[in-house]
N, C-alpha and C positions, 0 to 999 in steps of 0.2 A: 690984139696981141695973141699970138699962137699959144696954145696950151703946151706946157712942157711936162714931160712924164719920165719918171724912172720906174720901170716895171721889173719885178722879180719873177723869174721863171724858175721855179724849184726843180722842174723836170721830175724824174722818178727818184726822189731823195726824201729823207727824213721820215721818222715815225711820227705818230700823232703827238707824243710828248715832246719830241724834238722840235716839231713845228710850232707847237704852242709856246715853247720857251723862246724860239727865235723871234716870233711875233712880239712877245713881251719885251725882249731886248731891243728890238727896233723901236717900239713905242718909247722906251726910256730915253733913247738917244736922238729921237726924231727932232730935227730943227724946225723952227717956225717957217712955214711956207706961205708965199703970197698966193692970191686967189687963182692965178693961172698955172700954178705948179702942183703936180699930183704925184703920189706914190701908188703903184698898183702891185698887189701881191697875188701871184697865180700859183697856188699850191696844187699838188695832186688832188684828184677828185675826192679821195677819202677824207681829206682835210677840210673840205669846203665849208661844211656846216659849222665845224669848230672855229675856223678862221672867221667866218661871218659873225659869230657871236662875239669874238674878240674885237672885231672892228666896229661894233655898235657904238655910235656916238663919236667916232673918230672921223672927222670930216676930210682930212688930208690924205687918208689911205683908203684905197678902193679895192674891192675883191675882183679877181680875175680867174679864169679857167684856162687850161692849156690847150683845149681842143673841144670840138663838138661834132656830132654826127651830121651827115649831109641830108638825112631824112628826118621828118618830123617825129616819127615813132615807128614801131614795128618790131619784127623778129630779128633783132641785131644784138645777139648775146654779148654782153660785156661793154656795150657802147652807152654813151650818154647824150641826150638830146639837148638842143638849145633851150627848149621849154623847161626841162629839168633844171638846167643851170639858172635860168631866170627865177624859178620858184625857190631856189636856194640863196637868193639875194646876190647872185653874181652880176657884175656890171660890165666887165670886159671879157672877151674871149680871144685867145691867140689862135689865128688860123693861118695855115700854110707855112708853118715853121719848117726850116730846112731838114730837120730830123724826120718830120712827118712826110715830107716830099721824098726823102731818100730811103728811109727804112720801111715806110708803109706805102710807097709808090703813089702818093696822092698827086694827081695831075691838076692842071689849071682848071679844067672843067669841074672836077670834084670840089676843088677849093672854092670856086664861084658859088656852087650850091651851098656849101657851108656858110659862106658870107651871107647868102640869102636867108638861110635858116636863123642865123644870129640876129640879123636886122629885123626879120619878121617878129621875133620874140623880144624885141626891145633891148638887145645887147649891143654894146659897142665892140667894134672889131679892131684887133691889132693884127694887121695883114702883113705877113712876112714875105720878103723877096730877097734875092741875092744869088750870086753866081759862084760856081765851083772853080777849082784851080785851072782846069783846062780852058775854061771860057775866059778867065782873066788873062792867062798867058797868050791866048789868041787875040786879045784886044777887042773882043766883041761883047764885053760886059754890059755896055749901055743898051744894046739891042736886046740882049738876053733878059735883063731886068725889066725893060719896057714891055716885052711880050708877057711876062708874068703879071704885070700890073694891068695891061690891056685886057687879058683874058680872065683875070681874077676879079676886078672891081669896076671896069669901065662900062659894064651894063647898068650900073647904078645911076639914079638921078643925082643931081647936085645936092638935094636935100638929104638923100641917103648917104652921100659921100661925107657929109658932116659928122656922121657917126663912125667914121673909119680913121684909124691911125695907121700909118705905114711904118714898118720896122725893116731897115736894110741890114741884111746879114752877109758880110763878105766871107762866104764859106771857105774860100781859099786861104783865109788868114786865121782859121780856127783849128787848132791842133795840128797844123802843118809845119810849124817852126817859122813861118813867115808872118810878118806883122803889117797890118794896114796902117798907114800914116794918117794923121788928121787931115792932110791935104787930099788923100785918096777918099776918105770918108766924105769930106765936104764936096768933092767933085761929083760923087754919085748922088748925094743928097740933093745937090743943085739940079742934077739931071732929072731925078725923080720929080722934083717940084715943077720943072719946066714941062715934063710930060703931062702932069696933071693939069697945069695951066693951059696947055695946048688943047686938051680934050674938053675942058670945062671953061671956066673963066679964070682970068689971072687972079682974081680974088680967091678962088678956090685953091689955086696953087699956093698963094701967099698964106692962106689959113690952114693948110694941111700940116699936121704934126707928123714929123718924120724922125723916128728913133734910130739910133745906131746899135746894132746887135753883134758887134765883133770884139769880144774879149775886152770889154770896158772894165777898168779897174780904178781904184782911188788915185793911182799914180798918173793915169792919163785922162781921167774924166773931165777935169777942168779945161784941158787943152781941146778935147773933143767938143765939149759943150760951148766953147767960145766960138766955134765955127758958126757962121751966120745961118746955115741951113740945117744944123743938127739940133734937135729939140729935146734931147734926152737919150735914154738908153733902155734897151731890153737886155736885162742882166741875167746871165746863167750862173756859172760857178761862184761868182762873187756875191750872189744874193743869198748864199747858204751860210754866210758868216756875218753876223750883225755889224761888226766893226767895219768890214769891207763895204758892205751895202750902204751903211750910213755915211761912209766917206764919199761914195758916189752921189748919194742924196744931197749931201752938203755942197758938193760941187755944183749941182743943179740949183740949189737954193741961192747960191751967190753968183750964178752965171748972169 
């Protein structure tokens, strides 16, 4: 059975006190999860050691980071390496998020290097992919996303691929006033799974966890998670409020 995950990406939000309070509130309302279902919390770097301490002994909640550098170490002021994250008890790292691609001009080659650094240091990767509005309107989204996947993770062995989760972000439906339907999400997730299966084995495609990262909320989470190829969500804004995030986690718990 594929792993199902709801991952919280706090982005650049919350003070240390606010973060600690949010984690405590999530713990209080967290439903019982079966073995194949997980929650991941990816706070800003500054929060990581504090959040790691809060997660001690909590088996259903795992610590993530929002990014890592593509080099092992060096004179990169302000950056954080994969080895540093591992030493801080981080388990997952988000790589290739649409905001990193757009604002920081990270291309597929750099993202592939980040994937390598993460895996070398024993981290699991949440690999993000997704198309902007002009690509969706042109009807070329399948080829666009496939190229991101091919150039970002297809250099990996099948064993390495087991440590990768894919998160699909329909960038065209985030902050544009347009909404992605559950059918559109399912279509892209099925395409991604078929691309993985064609490169590796069908078993690798079947076992790949693919998350939806497009404005998932308590009101649409159950419908999205009912799609056969949607295995959870990478949650942005809704992860900053315990009640909203827990509503999404509950949708996964009963999916």
